[in-house]
Steps between C-alpha positions, in 0.01 A plus 500: 500500500458882527212746507467468126417133561201587716220411255131574463278324260138609452295175476170665447260777594130575535302813455513815294421874533149414388458242774601757762252749383219262466572354841449858630174548313342188640389708802318740275355264241625734226744262303323526163604728215818617661791643306878467549498860621232402760718209611810716537303768689373254763847332534655841569232574758568163671874564515474861614255419775669165613197283414702188453247215495429511122877490436516155668342346190838525330766242596851395384658153528880510536774238521825633649843363568642677799733452801341357811547830697300682230238224497452562873445869437244425225301275727461774766256670275129421512442340152123427519559247226702183433857478623702179466872422474767239476507269791818377660303197619451359152790658307880496556562870543870459470446466130388859470737781420628745763467882494808719516454880552629697204668765722672255751851584386430876498397508864760584764358262759800275593419210268456434135383246254743224610384515864144516390532192291682305768206561735238417242675184385538377855127481549434341157781248555357401839153460346630275217736286714241436775218437251706248296588325819135461595414374139767236540425386852123569546349571153148483639578804707599729207193721532546557867870564441418771244255656740773535764803577283343787313558692822880506432471649151598861450242777453669579166360180359274560200141381512189516281175675612179515312260767616176650388417845620204730433568849387447661841733258664752575232462872560592444867790288410648725231445815709735350778740297289577758222605746773869580478535405874383146427774232475666496159400148410130528574495842321636323188224244538239775526629676191483177295143432620401854405649463150315161460177680592568768241583240230168317571308800370165402655456820699661769277301783673493387851868408546657832390243676720601300801879566421423883482347501852769267643263206526244690697715624784438847642862528611703414192769237562856581387471329162776549235292493182805551280646181643176313449435616148861434402516138619399225259 
């Protein structure tokens, strides 16, 4: 598998531009008889001034298939919502595909695709052989064996992560992971997440506004918008 196989599926979302505006107006008790222009005006004020609490009413629920090393990077972020993933305790992870960097053969680093695959296959073969041995000799210990043997699997192993993030948490994530200095693979993931958010269409005013201000960061990250808008 390559970076094109890193996948994101939007399972659901909650909240709209109207929800954001009306959440802000709760404090003023002036929610009645508001127009779309009123809603957009208050949303722009919230974004411009960094008043983020009303934006947290919006959330997105993603399912992603990513390498383990990307999964680890994702889980370093404060999600504020649900975050669950495939467990090596209950699943045989050796059945999952393995990630191969697209540019591996183009790099002058002393090894190529063949050496990479030799190293990857060694860990997967050790997992399979040892696990099958346990199943044959001590089948009642299969779960404990999976708990231990997942430690020998390569970080290139693909896994599934389901994560729900509110809009403010997503801004923090995208601000860091769309930056050109972020690792290629997690940048690919962030781009696909952003495209899924755009396709949802539930915050057609708020999302472009957040993109224009680089997700509410005073010091703009080094984001290549041409790359992002050109990737599907």
